[in-house]
Each structure stands twice: as structure tokens, then as C-alpha cells.
matplotlib code that plots the C-alpha trace (Angstrom):
import matplotlib.pyplot as plt

x = [102.3, 105.6, 107.4, 106.2, 107.5, 110.7, 108.3, 107.6, 109.8, 109.6, 108.3, 105.9, 102.4, 102.7, 99.4, 98.6, 95.0, 93.2, 91.1, 87.9, 89.5, 90.1, 93.4, 96.2, 99.1, 99.5, 102.9, 103.4, 103.2, 99.7, 98.9, 100.0, 99.5, 95.4, 95.2, 94.7, 96.2, 96.9, 97.0, 94.5, 91.8, 92.2, 93.8, 90.8, 88.3, 87.5, 90.2, 87.9, 86.0, 89.3, 90.7, 87.7, 84.8, 83.1, 81.1, 81.7, 85.1, 86.0, 85.3, 84.9, 87.8, 88.7, 88.8, 89.6, 90.2, 93.7, 92.7, 89.7, 92.8, 95.4, 92.7, 92.2, 95.7, 97.3, 100.4, 101.2, 99.7, 99.2, 96.7, 96.2, 93.5, 92.1, 92.5, 90.9, 91.8, 90.5, 89.3, 88.3, 91.1, 91.3, 94.8, 95.7, 98.1, 99.8, 99.3, 101.4, 99.8, 101.4, 99.8, 101.2, 100.0, 95.6, 94.7, 96.8, 97.9, 100.6, 100.5, 102.7, 101.4, 102.9, 101.7, 101.7, 100.3, 103.8, 104.5, 103.7, 103.0, 101.5, 98.8, 98.0, 97.2, 95.5, 93.7, 92.9, 91.8, 89.2, 87.6, 87.7, 86.1, 83.0, 82.3, 82.6, 79.7, 78.0, 78.3, 77.5, 74.2, 73.5, 74.4, 71.7, 69.4, 69.8, 68.9, 65.6, 63.6, 66.1, 64.4, 61.1, 61.7, 62.8, 59.7, 57.3, 59.4, 58.5, 55.1, 54.2, 55.8, 53.3, 50.4, 51.4, 53.8, 57.6, 58.7, 61.9, 61.4, 60.7, 64.2, 65.6, 64.3, 65.3, 69.2, 69.4, 68.3, 70.8, 73.4, 72.9, 72.2, 75.8, 77.6, 75.7, 77.2, 80.7, 80.9, 79.6, 82.6, 84.3, 83.4, 83.5, 86.0, 84.5, 88.0, 91.1, 91.1, 88.5, 89.7, 89.7, 89.1, 92.1, 91.1, 87.6, 88.3, 90.8, 88.0, 84.9, 87.3, 88.0, 84.4, 84.0, 86.7, 85.8, 83.8, 86.2, 89.4, 87.1, 86.3, 90.0, 90.5, 92.9, 92.8, 92.4, 93.9, 94.3, 96.1, 95.2, 94.9, 92.4, 94.3, 93.4, 95.2, 94.2, 93.1, 90.4, 88.2, 87.9, 92.0, 93.0, 90.1, 91.3, 94.8, 93.7, 91.5, 94.1, 96.7, 94.7, 93.1, 97.1, 97.7, 94.7, 95.2, 99.1, 98.1, 97.4, 94.8, 95.4, 97.8, 97.6, 97.0, 97.6, 97.3, 98.8, 97.6, 100.1, 101.6, 104.8, 106.4, 104.6, 104.0, 100.7, 102.5, 100.0, 101.7, 99.8, 101.7, 101.1, 102.4, 103.1, 105.9, 107.3, 108.6, 112.2, 114.6, 114.7, 111.2, 111.2, 111.5, 109.1, 106.2, 104.4, 104.8, 100.8, 99.6, 103.0, 102.2, 105.2, 106.1, 104.0, 101.1, 98.3, 95.2, 94.4, 95.6, 98.7, 97.2, 96.4, 99.9, 100.1, 97.4, 98.5, 101.9, 99.9, 98.0, 100.8, 102.7, 99.6, 100.2, 104.0, 104.3, 106.5, 105.9, 108.2, 108.6, 110.2, 109.8, 111.5, 111.1, 108.7, 107.9, 106.0, 106.4, 105.5, 104.0, 104.7, 102.9, 103.7, 101.9, 102.2, 100.3, 98.1]
y = [119.7, 121.7, 118.0, 118.4, 122.2, 120.2, 120.2, 123.6, 124.3, 121.7, 121.9, 119.6, 119.8, 117.9, 117.1, 114.9, 113.9, 112.1, 109.3, 111.8, 113.2, 116.5, 118.1, 118.4, 120.1, 121.3, 122.9, 126.4, 124.8, 123.1, 126.4, 128.0, 125.9, 125.3, 128.8, 129.9, 132.8, 130.9, 127.5, 128.5, 128.4, 124.8, 123.3, 121.3, 121.2, 118.2, 117.1, 116.5, 120.0, 121.8, 119.9, 118.1, 121.0, 118.2, 117.5, 113.7, 112.0, 111.0, 107.5, 105.8, 104.7, 108.4, 109.7, 106.6, 108.3, 107.2, 107.1, 104.3, 102.7, 102.6, 101.1, 98.3, 97.5, 98.8, 99.8, 103.1, 104.0, 105.9, 107.9, 110.2, 112.9, 115.8, 118.8, 122.0, 125.5, 127.7, 129.6, 126.3, 125.6, 122.0, 120.9, 117.2, 115.8, 112.2, 111.3, 109.4, 108.7, 106.7, 105.5, 107.2, 106.4, 106.4, 106.1, 109.1, 109.5, 111.6, 112.5, 113.8, 115.5, 116.6, 118.2, 115.9, 118.5, 119.0, 115.0, 113.9, 110.5, 110.7, 113.1, 111.0, 108.3, 110.2, 112.3, 108.5, 107.1, 109.8, 109.2, 105.6, 105.7, 107.9, 105.7, 102.8, 104.1, 105.1, 101.6, 100.3, 101.9, 101.1, 97.6, 97.5, 99.4, 96.9, 93.7, 94.9, 94.7, 91.0, 89.7, 90.6, 89.1, 85.8, 86.0, 86.5, 84.1, 81.3, 82.6, 82.7, 78.5, 77.8, 78.8, 77.5, 75.2, 74.6, 75.5, 76.4, 80.4, 80.2, 78.3, 80.8, 83.5, 82.0, 81.2, 84.9, 86.6, 84.3, 85.0, 89.0, 88.7, 86.6, 89.4, 91.9, 89.5, 90.0, 94.0, 94.4, 92.6, 95.3, 98.0, 95.6, 97.9, 96.9, 95.3, 94.3, 91.1, 89.0, 85.4, 85.8, 82.9, 83.7, 81.0, 82.1, 85.3, 84.9, 83.2, 85.7, 88.1, 86.0, 86.0, 89.4, 90.1, 86.8, 89.1, 91.5, 88.9, 87.7, 91.0, 91.2, 87.6, 86.8, 83.2, 83.4, 80.3, 79.6, 77.1, 77.5, 76.0, 77.0, 79.5, 82.1, 85.2, 87.8, 91.3, 92.8, 91.4, 94.5, 95.2, 91.9, 91.8, 95.4, 93.8, 91.0, 93.2, 95.6, 92.9, 90.7, 93.6, 95.0, 91.6, 91.6, 95.3, 94.3, 91.1, 90.8, 88.6, 85.3, 85.4, 84.2, 85.5, 83.1, 83.1, 81.3, 81.0, 78.8, 78.6, 78.7, 78.6, 81.3, 83.1, 83.1, 83.7, 85.0, 85.5, 86.4, 86.1, 87.5, 87.1, 91.1, 92.7, 93.0, 95.9, 97.8, 97.4, 101.1, 101.1, 98.5, 101.1, 103.5, 100.8, 101.3, 105.6, 106.8, 107.5, 106.7, 104.6, 103.3, 102.8, 99.4, 100.4, 100.9, 101.4, 102.2, 105.4, 104.0, 103.5, 99.9, 98.9, 101.8, 100.9, 96.8, 98.6, 100.5, 97.3, 94.8, 97.4, 98.0, 94.1, 94.1, 92.0, 91.8, 92.2, 91.0, 91.4, 89.8, 91.0, 90.2, 92.2, 90.5, 87.7, 89.1, 89.9, 88.2, 90.1, 88.0, 89.4, 87.8, 87.7, 86.5, 83.9, 83.9]
z = [131.2, 132.2, 130.9, 127.3, 126.9, 124.7, 122.0, 122.2, 119.4, 117.2, 113.4, 113.8, 115.2, 118.6, 120.8, 123.7, 124.4, 127.0, 127.2, 126.9, 123.8, 125.3, 124.8, 127.4, 125.7, 122.5, 121.2, 119.1, 115.9, 115.9, 117.5, 114.7, 111.6, 112.7, 113.0, 116.8, 118.2, 121.8, 123.4, 125.8, 122.6, 122.1, 125.8, 127.5, 124.2, 122.2, 119.5, 117.1, 117.6, 117.2, 114.4, 112.7, 113.9, 114.6, 117.6, 118.1, 117.5, 114.0, 112.9, 109.6, 107.3, 105.6, 109.7, 111.7, 115.4, 116.5, 120.0, 119.4, 117.0, 119.6, 122.3, 119.6, 118.8, 122.2, 119.9, 118.1, 114.8, 111.7, 109.9, 107.5, 108.3, 106.7, 109.9, 109.4, 110.6, 112.8, 109.8, 108.2, 105.4, 104.8, 105.8, 104.8, 107.6, 108.6, 112.4, 114.2, 117.9, 120.5, 123.6, 127.3, 130.5, 131.7, 128.2, 127.2, 123.6, 122.2, 118.1, 115.8, 113.1, 110.0, 106.7, 103.9, 101.1, 99.7, 100.1, 96.5, 97.0, 100.4, 98.9, 96.2, 98.2, 100.3, 98.1, 96.2, 99.2, 99.8, 96.1, 96.7, 100.0, 98.8, 95.5, 97.9, 100.1, 97.2, 95.6, 99.1, 99.0, 95.2, 95.9, 98.8, 96.5, 94.0, 96.5, 97.2, 93.8, 93.3, 96.4, 95.0, 91.7, 93.2, 95.5, 92.6, 90.8, 93.5, 94.0, 90.0, 89.9, 93.0, 90.3, 87.1, 87.7, 86.8, 83.4, 81.6, 81.7, 85.5, 86.0, 83.9, 85.9, 89.5, 87.9, 86.4, 90.1, 91.8, 89.4, 90.6, 94.1, 94.0, 92.0, 94.5, 97.4, 96.1, 95.4, 98.9, 100.2, 99.3, 101.6, 104.3, 106.2, 109.9, 111.3, 110.4, 112.3, 110.4, 109.3, 105.7, 102.9, 100.7, 98.4, 98.2, 97.7, 94.3, 93.2, 94.1, 92.3, 89.1, 89.0, 88.5, 86.1, 83.6, 81.4, 81.2, 80.3, 78.0, 76.0, 75.6, 74.7, 77.9, 79.5, 83.3, 84.9, 88.7, 91.0, 94.8, 98.0, 101.3, 103.7, 105.8, 107.2, 109.6, 108.2, 106.3, 103.6, 101.6, 102.1, 100.5, 97.7, 96.5, 96.6, 94.5, 92.0, 91.4, 90.6, 87.9, 86.1, 85.7, 84.6, 82.2, 81.2, 80.0, 78.1, 74.1, 73.1, 72.9, 76.3, 79.8, 82.6, 85.8, 89.4, 92.2, 96.1, 98.8, 101.8, 102.3, 105.9, 107.9, 104.8, 102.3, 98.9, 95.9, 92.6, 89.6, 86.1, 82.9, 79.6, 78.3, 76.9, 80.4, 82.3, 81.2, 84.3, 84.0, 85.3, 87.9, 91.1, 89.5, 89.0, 92.8, 92.5, 91.9, 88.6, 87.0, 83.9, 82.4, 78.5, 78.1, 80.2, 77.7, 79.7, 83.7, 85.4, 86.9, 90.6, 90.9, 91.8, 94.2, 96.0, 96.1, 97.5, 100.0, 101.3, 101.3, 103.5, 106.2, 106.8, 107.4, 103.4, 100.9, 97.3, 94.4, 90.9, 88.3, 84.8, 81.4, 78.2, 75.3, 78.1, 80.7, 84.7, 87.7, 91.0, 94.2, 97.4, 101.0, 103.8, 107.5, 108.5, 111.6]

ax = plt.figure().add_subplot(projection="3d")
ax.plot(x, y, z, "-o")
ax.set_aspect("equal")
plt.show()
């Protein structure tokens, strides 16, 4: 790897990996940051063993393998991982990976612990992923007794005949199953190339938050049209959910939140309008910073809009905000159509 000695003096870590996950080249920064004494200790070793202390390639939402992601997209990718040094110290890193010839990839790795915004978002994604796996397991466990109740209800109906009470049980079980199925869609991280029914996603989110809105005395109104995009179901539903929850949180009793979905040219536009206190002009540029709550935010952690912003950017979309004090705000998300 004589051709890559130019990378030896870079501050960022640089590593080249072949299609079998073997490290072909690593610069001095990679050796130093990972706590090794020489290149001989890492060259020829699987990348996942050196940086993750694993015996198999990285996978999953928290640690998507750059090599596998490039195989899917055919182009450069950007991922965030937790790396483990030789003495098992955790290091959050951002990896920019680029395809090379013969299935090899070049990775430029940067420690993001001192980048407050990226580190907060990374930490949040790890927590959300853990919560997602927990919710997925609970949802599957709830589905089992619900199915048993549904079957027992039908058997009971055969024995005693149809009654009002049996119909109530049947309807209640179906309602619970529908809610569980909608929640499961928030854990769907299999692929970014699913065809997503945006209108259905909006309606499902409204179904999930309508009780919360009713408790706050906030009316939800929608105007949607059938439209589809390519992407990840969980991403899009999280985006919609966070925008709607944010609008409800800033609204007083008796106010209205209006959600509109429509196509505009080669893009789809999702608009969420509230009648809250509005955002002061000097705060507009800060609302997407993680944990920033602003002077008029009365609930929440200040993470919802940061998540929305990251998802929109990952889809090469655009988000616009219009706000007027005492009159409310409008968040407009534009995503490219297939």
C-alpha cells in the first residue's frame, strides 16, 4: 500500500478495507487512536475485530457496516459508530466511506466526542435504538395474548351465540392489535428503499396521538392526498410524529393543529401548523439544535426537531419554518418523489 503513505501524517484516521473486511492499510492516526503500537498489529485483521471487538461484521441500526452500505448504494456513505480501542475504551466516531476498485473501501474516521451536536444525536440514536428493540419485543409479546383472546372470543361465540358483550370484546381486541401493528412500523429499519404510503403514515400517527391531543384540548385537523416516496417507514413515521407532537406541545387548550400533505412538482410537502405562541426571531436558527427548548417551549426535551432535521437531511430534503409571535408556527418539510 505504498500509494497511500500520503495519508500517514493526516490527523484523521484513514483505513482501507477489502471486500472480506480485512484491513489492507491503516495510517498512523488510526494506529494511535485505537491504542496499538504498530501497523503490524492491525494489517490483515478483520476491521470488526480491531475496532468493535466482534467476531462478525457490524450490522443493525446502531452500527451499519460501511462496506455493506456501499454495496447497497453504490456510492459513498456516512455512518456513526462506537469504536473500541485496544484497551476497550469507547470512542464515538463518524465514518466517511468511499468505494474503490475490486470491492475495497476507503474510510476516513473522525472522533466526534468534542462535536457537541453530533455526539448528542449519536447518543440519542443509541438510546432510541435500544428503546425500539425493547418496544418491538413488548409489542410481539402483547400480540400473542391478543391473538389468544381473539380466538377464545370466536369459540365462545360458537357456544353461546353472538352477544353485545362478545362484539365489544372483539372490537376492543382489534383496536389493540391495530395499535400494536402501528407501533411495530416505528421499528421497521430493514431498508431505505421501501415504497411508503405517506397518507397512511400521517393517518396512523394521528390515530396514535389523538388521545394526547384530546387530553390537552387541542383539535387535530388534516388534509391529505395519496402520495408515495422511497425511504424507510420508521424514519418517516418518526418525522411525522415529532412534528405533530411538537405542535401539540406548544398549543393551548382550544387551539388547532393542522396537518397537510400534498405534492408540489417533483416533491412532496408535509406541513404542520400550530396556533401556539410562536418562535422569537432570534431563536429560529437554534430550534434544530439538540436539547434546545426555547423560551416558549413548555414540554419535551428539545430533541424532537433535532431528529426531524437529521431525517430530512438524510433524504436530501428541505425543512422551512415560518413563525409569528402570538399567532403560531408552520413547519414545512419537502421530500423528493421517486
